[in-house]
BASE-893299 format. One record per atom (N, C-alpha, C): residue in one letter; x negated, y negated, z. Coordinates in steps of 0.02 Angstrom, whole numbers, plus 32768, in hexadecimal, padded with zeros to 4 digits. Each point is the difference from the previous one (the first is absolute). Example, Ala and Ser with C-alpha at 12.3 -4.5 7.8 and 13.67 -1.06 7.14 Angstrom:
<rs>
a7D6C811C8186 a802D7FC58000 a7FD37FC48000 s80127FCB7FDC s7FD67FC58003 s80277FC98025 
</rs>
This chain:
<rs>
x8367944A502E x80137FE17FBD x80217FC6801C x7FE17FC37FC2 x80077FBE8007 x80567FF47FEF x80327FCB8024 x802C7FF57FF5 x80007FB17FDA x7FEF80017FC1 x7FE97FCA7FDB x80537FD27FF0 x7FFD7FAF8001 x802D7FE17FF2 x801780097FC9 x8039800F7FE0 x800780087FAC x7FEC7FD57FCA x80057FC3803B x7FE27FB57FC2 x7FBF800D7FEB x7FCC8019802C x7FC580047FF2 x7FF780487FC8 x803880348025 x7FF0803F7FD0 x80187FE77FAB x80247FBF7FFF x800A7FFF7FBE x7FD47FDC7FD8 x7FCB7FD08031 x7FD37FCE7FD5 x7FC4803C7FFF x7FED80368023 x7FB9803A7FF8 x801E80307FC3 x804980127FF6 x7FFD80307FCA x7FF97FE37FBF x801D7FC47FED x7FE07FEA7FBC x7FA97FE57FF9 x7FE67FEC8039 x7FAF7FEF7FFA x7FE480497FEF x800980538032 x7FE880287FE5 x8016800A7FBA x802780057FDB x8019800F7FDF x7FCC7FE97FAB x7FFB7FB2802D x7FE47FC47FBD x7FB3802C800B x7FE580018027 x7FB5802F8022 x7FFB80367FC1 x803B8015800E x7FEC80517FDC x80017FFD7FC9 x801A7FC87FD0 x80177FFB7FBB x7FBC7FE18001 x7FE37FCD8013 x7FC77FD37FFB x7FBB803F7FEE x8009802B8043 x7FC580377FEA x7FFB80237FC6 x8048801C7FED x800580257FD4 x7FE37FC67FB8 x80137FD38007 x7FF57FDC7FCB x7FB6800A7FF6 x7FDA7FE6802B x7FC080028008 x7FE1802D7FD8 x8002803B8017 x7FF680437FFB x8009800B7FB1 x80437FE87FEA x801780227FCD x7FC07FCC7FC1 x7FEC7FBE801A x7FC87FDC7FCA x7FBD801A8007 x7FF580228022 x7FA4801A8013 x7FEE80277FBE x7FDB7FFE7FDF x7FEB800A7FB5 x7FC2802B8016 x7FF780468013 x7FB680147FE1 x7FD17FF57FC0 x7FDD7FE48011 x7FC37FF07FC7 x7FE280257FFC x7FEA80457FD2 x7FD880357FFD x7F9D7FEB7FF1 x7FE180128021 x7FC27FE78002 x7FCE800C7FA7 x7FD47FD67FF9 x7FDA80147FC9 x7FF5804D7FF7 x801C80037FA4 x7FE480488003 x7FD780147FDE x7FCE80217FE9 x7FCB80217FE3 x80157FFF7FA4 x7FC67FEE7FE2 x800680017FCC x7FF7804C7FCF x80157FEC7FC7 x801780427FDC x7FBC80117FF3 x7FCE7FDE8013 x7FB580177FDD x7FDA7FD0802B x7FB7801F801D x7FD57FDE8018 x7FED80308032 x7FCF7FD68026 x7FDA801F8032 x8024801E8042 x804B7FDF8017 x80278013801C x8023803A8006 x800280107FC3 x801F803A7FEE x7FE580427FEA x801F80268021 x7FE88040801D x8014803B7FBA x803C7FE57FD8 x8009802F7FC3 x7FCA7FF97FD0 x7FD780397FCA x7FE47FFE7FD3 x802F7FCA7FC9 x7FC87FE27FCC x80207FC87FE2 x800180427FB6 x803C7FCB7FE1 x7FF9804A7FAE x7FED800A8000 x7FC27FF27FE6 x7FC680197FCF x7FCF80378037 x801C80158036 x7FE68028803B x802D80378007 x802E80077FCF x803980418012 x7FFA80107FBB x802480567FFE x801380137FE1 x804A7FFA7FF0 x801C80227FB0 x80267FF57FEB x803F8024803A x7FF380168031 x801E8026803C x7FFC7FE7803B x7FD37FB87FFA x80137FC78028 x7FCE80288037 x7FCD80397FFA x7FCC7FFE8033 x7FC97FDD7FF4 x7FDF7FF5803B x7FC07FEA7FEB x7FD580227FE6 x7FC77FDF7FD6 x7FCB801B7FE6 x7FC47FE8800A x7FC3800D8002 x7FBE7FE98005 x7FF97FC67FCD x7FEA7FD5800F x7FD07FC37FF1 x7FBA7FF77FEF x7FED7FF67FCA x7FC17FF17FFD x7FE17FBE800E x7FD67FE8803F x7FF27FC38002 x7FD77FD67FD2 x80087FC88004 x7FDA7FE87FC6 x7FB27FDA8028 x7FD17FFE7FD6 x7FC07FFE8011 x7FEC7FC0800F x7FF17FEE8031 x7FE37FBC8005 x7FD77FD27FE6 x801D7FCC7FDB x7FE57FD47FCA x7FAB7FFB800F x7FE77FF3803F x7FBF80128009 x7FD880257FF8 x802080307FF2 x7FD6805B8006 x7FFF7FFF7FC2 x80387FE47FC7 x7FF780147FC2 x7FCF7FF07FBB x7FE5802E7FF4 x7FC97FFE7FBA x801B7FFF7FDE x80097FC47FC8 x800E7FF17FC8 x7FE97FFF7FB3 x800F80457FE9 x7FE780247FC1 x7FEE7FD17FDF x7FC07FFB7FD5 x7FDF7FE47FCC x800680257FBA x800380498009 x800F80257FBA x802A800C7FEB x80487FE08002 x802F80007FE9 x80077FC57FD4 x7FC97FE17FE6 x801D7FC37FDA x80037FFD7FB7 x7FF880347FE2 x801080137FB9 x7FA480097FEB x7FF17FE07FC9 x7FBF800B7FD7 x7FE67FC58016 x80087FD78003 x7FDC7FA2801C x7FFA80118050 x8028800B802C x800B800A8050 x801F7FB97FF5 x80387FF17FD1 x80107FBD8015 x80428001803B x801E80377FFC x803E80038018 x800380308036 x7FD180108026 x7FFB802B8036 x803A7FF68034 x800080308032 x801A7FF2804C x7FE67FB88023 x7FB180067FF1 x7FD87FCD801F x7FEC7FC57FE4 x7FF8801B7FB5 x7FE57FAE7FE6 x803D7FF77FCC x80107FB97FE9 x80097FDE7FC3 x7FEC7FD87FDC x7FEE7FFA7FB2 x7FCA7FD77FF4 x803A7FC97FE1 x7FF17FC38003 x80217FC48004 x7FE57FCE7FC4 x802B7FDE7FE6 x7FE27FC17FDF x7FD1800B7FBD x802A80287FC8 x7FCF801D7FC3 x7FFA7FA17FE3 x7FC880277FD5 x7FD27FA47FE2 x800F80117FC9 x8028802D7FC0 x80087FFB7FD1 x7FDE80477FDF x800980057FC4 x7FE380527FD7 x7FCA7FF48009 x7FD87FD07FF8 x7FBA7FFF7FFF x7FCF7FE78040 x80357FF7802C x7FE18010804A x801680298017 x801C7FF98042 x800F80408025 x8060800B8017 x800680107FB7 x804E80127FEC x803480168032 x7FDE802E8032 x801A801D802E x7FF97FE0804D x7FE67FCA7FFC x7FF27FF6803C x7FA27FEB8012 x7FF77FB08012 x7FC77FF2801D x7FFA801C804A x802C7FFA801A x7FE37FF78055 x8022803D7FFA x7FFE80288055 x802B802A801A x80197FEE8048 x803A80108012 x80127FF9802E x7FF18041801F x7FF47FF9804C x7FF1802C8027 x8037801A802F x803380308008 x80317FF3801F x800580248047 x7FB0800E8002 x800A801F8050 x7FDC7FC58028 x7FE37FC97FCF x80017FC7802D x80127FD88008 x80177FF17FAD x801C7FAF7FF2 x7FCE7FDF7FD4 x7FD480178018 x7FBC7FDF7FB8 x80027FF37FC4 x7FEB7FCF7FE0 x7FFF7FFE7FA9 x7FBC80017FFA x7FE8802E7FD0 x7FC180077FFA x7FE77FF87FB9 x7FD07FD27FE9 x7FE680047FA6 x8005805C7FF6 x800180107FC5 x801780357FDE x7FB4800C7FF1 x7FF57FDA7FE7 x7FB580047FD2 x7FD97FE3801D x7FE48005802F x7FC77FD18025 x7FB17FF57FD8 x7FEC7FC9800B x7FC17FF47FD5 x7FD380378018 x7FC4800E7FC6 x7FE180358013 x7FAE7FD68008 x80097FC88004 x7FC47FDC8009 x7FEB7FE98062 x7FCF80298014 x7FDD7FF2803D x7FE57FBD7FFE x800B7FE68043 x7FE47FBA7FFB x7FFB80028057 x7FDA7FAA800C x7FFC8000804D x804C7FF2801C x800C80138040 x803D7FF3802B x801C7FD07FFA x7FE27FB77FF2 x800C7FAD7FEE x802E7FFC7FBE x7FCF80248001 x80317FF77F97 x803380267FF5 x800A80488028 x803B80237FFC x80347FCC801E x7FF67FDE8036 x80427FF8801F x801E7FBB7FDD x7FC57FE47FDA x801B7FD87FDF x800D80107FB3 x7FF4802C7FF2 x803180317FB8 x803780218004 x7FFF7FF0804C x805380158006 x80367FC2801E x7FE87FDC8006 x80217FC48030 x80047FC97FB4 x7FF2801A7FDC x80037FDF7FB9 x802F80287FC5 x7FF4803F7FFF x8029802C7FC7 x80567FE87FFA x800480107FD4 x8035800D7FE0 x8025803B7FF2 x802A801A801A x8013803F7FC7 x80457FEF7FF3 x800580147FBD x804E7FF97FD8 x80217FD18021 x7FD97FB5800E x80197FBE8014 x80107FFD8041 x7FE6802E8031 x800880048037 x7FC67FF3802B x7FED7FCE8016 x7FC57FF48039 x801080128055 x7FD27FF08025 x801480138036 x7FE580318016 x7FBF80177FD7 x7FDF803D8018 x7FAF7FE5803A x80028036801D x7FCD7FFB8044 x7FC580397FFC x7FD88009801E x7FDA8041800F x8018801A802A x8007803C8003 x80278026803E x7FE8800B8043 x80147FFB8032 x7FE080238039 x7FE78048800A x7FD7800D8028 x7FE880507FED x803E80258010 x80217FFC8023 x803280248012 x804080167FD9 x7FF87FC87FCF x803A800F7FBE x7FD2801D7FBE x7FD37FFB7FFA x7FD1802B7FE2 x800980478017 x7FF1800B8047 x8001804A8015 x803D80147FF1 x80367FE4800C x804680207FF1 x8008801B7FAD x7FCE7FF27FDE x801B80267FA9 x7FE580308000 x7FC0801F803E x7FD7803B8008 x802C80408019 x7FF280327FCE x802B80358010 x7FC780458002 x7FE9800D8042 x7FC780218020 x800D80457FEE x803380137FF7 x8028804A7FE8 x7FE480167FCB x7FF07FCC7FC9 x7FE57FFD7FB5 x7FB48013800B x7FF280447FE4 x7FB780218004 x7FE07FD17FD0 x80147FDE7FB5 x7FD37FE27FCD x80017FAC8027 x7FE77FE77FCB x7FF97FBB7FFA x80147FCC7FD7 x80197FCC8008 x800D7FE0802A x803780198033 x7FE67FE7803A x802D801A8048 x80577FF87FF0 x80067FF07FBC x80497FEA800B x8034802C7FEA x80487FF98018 x802D80388000 x800E801C7FC5 x801280477FDB x7FF480087FCA x80407FFB7FD8 x7FE77FF97FB7 x80487FC77FE1 x800B7FB98002 x7FC07FF08038 x80117FBC7FE6 x80077FD97FBD x80067FAB8005 x80047FF67FCD x7FC27FC77FF1 x7FD87FF3801D x7FC87FE17FF4 x7FDF800F7FCE x7FCB7FDB7FE9 x7FD07FF47FD6 x7FCA7FE78013 x7FA880117FF4 x7FC07FCA8003 x7FF3801F8053 x801B8021801A x7FE88005804B x7FBC80228001 x7FD87FEC8027 x7FC9801B7FEC x7FED80308039 x7FD38037800B x7FEB80248032 x7FC57FDC802F x801C7FC6801C x7FB87FE0802F x80377FCE802D x7FD17FD58014 x80147FCC8037 x802D7FD17FD3 x80337FDC802E x80207FC57FE7 x80047FCC805C x7FE97FC17FE8 x80197FBF802F x803A8007801A x7FFB7FEA8043 x80417FF28021 x800A7FB6802D x802F7FF28002 x80017FBC801D x7FED7FF1805C x7FEE8051800C x800A7FFD8045 x7FAC7FF3802D x7FF77FEB8024 x7FB780048024 x7FE3803D8005 x7FB87FF37FFD x7FD1803A8014 x801B802F8041 x7FF9804F7FF8 x8004801A8020 x7FA67FEC802E x80017FDD802E x7FAF7FE68012 x7FEE80288033 x7FAC80047FD1 x7FD18020801F x7FD87FD18015 x7FD47FFE8041 x7FCD7FC98024 x7FE97FDB7FCB x7FDD802F7FD1 x7FDB7FCE7FD6 x80387FE37FC8 x80487FF88002 x802D7FEC7FD1 x80057FAA800A x80017FCC7FC7 x80157FC08018 x8050800A7FD4 x80357FEE8027 x803C7FFE7FFA x800E7FD27FC3 x7FD57FCC8002 x7FF67FD57FBE x7FD8801C7FBD x7FDC80457FF6 x7FE2800C7FD5 x8025804B7FDB x8023801C8038 x801580477FE2 x80407FFB8011 x802380467FCF x80547FFB7FFC x8005803D7FFA x804C800A800F x80208058800C x800380117FB8 x7FFE803C7FF6 x8009802A7FAE x802380518019 x8023801D7FC4 x801180417FFE x7FE280107FC6 x7FEC80438000 x7FE080257FCD x803480257FE1 x801480057FBA x803280297FF0 x7FE480527FDD x7FC480058022 x7FD680227FF1 x800680458022 x80157FF18036 x7FE580258043 x80447FF5803C x80067FBF7FE3 x80417FDE803B x7FDD7FD88040 x7FBA7FEF7FFB x7FD77FED8035 x800F7FBE8006 x7FF07FF0803A x800D7F9D8008 x7FCD7FF2802B x7FE97FC97FEA x7FC17FF18034 x7FF67FAC7FF1 x7FC47FF48017 x7FE57FA67FE4 x7FD380067FCB x80067FD77FDE x7FB67FEB7FBE x800B7FBA800E x7FBA7FEF7FE8 x7FEA7FBA7FF6 x80277FC87FCA x80007FE88009 x80367FCB7FD9 x7FED7FEE7FB0 x7FBB80058003 x7FD47FE47FB3 x7FF780537FDE x801580348016 x7FF180387FDF x803F7FFF7FCB x8005802A7FC5 x802A80087FD9 x802480398003 x804A7FF27FFE x801780227FFC x8053800A7FEC x803180277FEF x802B80057FF7 x80487FCD8018 x803F7FF37FE7 x803B7FDE801F x803180167FE9 x80447FF88019 x8031800A8000 x80347FE8802A x80297FCD7FC3 x80217FC7801E x803D800B8002 x80297FF28033 x804D800A8033 x802E7FC77FFC x80357FF88012 x80237FD67FFC x80488014803B x800E7FC6802C x802380298036 x7FDB8016804A x803A800B8026 x7FCB80098046 x7FE07FC5801C x7FC1800B8015 x7FD97FCB8016 x7FE480098040 x801B802F802C x7FED7FF48044 x7FB9801D8018 x7FE97FCA800B x7FB3800D8013 x80088036802F x7FB680317FFC x7FFB803B8038 x7FBB801C7FE9 
</rs>
């Protein structure tokens, strides 16, 4: 055992007490901050949402929502004139002696707006494009000849009759015949792209190419417009 001088002992005792008090003070000021807590609901929460439990807080089976891209919007639930179905909405009424329920139709499946009553005049491709470009429906301009895929979006090939449109549709004057498109021809070796254009036939749903000098029907559209 070391025999420390009394003078040194008198110095060391206060120092040890001071160090002990400092350590205790530091320890007392340490605060434990909790980490981020999972949200009440969300992808990281393993508890079922309130809508997925019954009155006894037991989980119940839920029905998955059908993806929107896999839905078929019905057109036959829009009333007598088909103007307010899940798929079609008639817009822009033109008065009592015009089309009071709407002179155009919004297709909610594609976002395109179509003439509700296209012309029953058959004419050459160039004249059809010109007439769409100058068309005025209920004060709205900006119409054009549709592309082939846009016309084809109106077809319902499950319909056994003709024209091949969804049952309950609100359109009128639709002919069981070919309609011009703005798409280029589906070229065959003998077809000049300057002389042929694509079409859609609403009698049987057929698509193909026709000489632009032939007389066929046309159906103007508004909106969209991505060439394909």
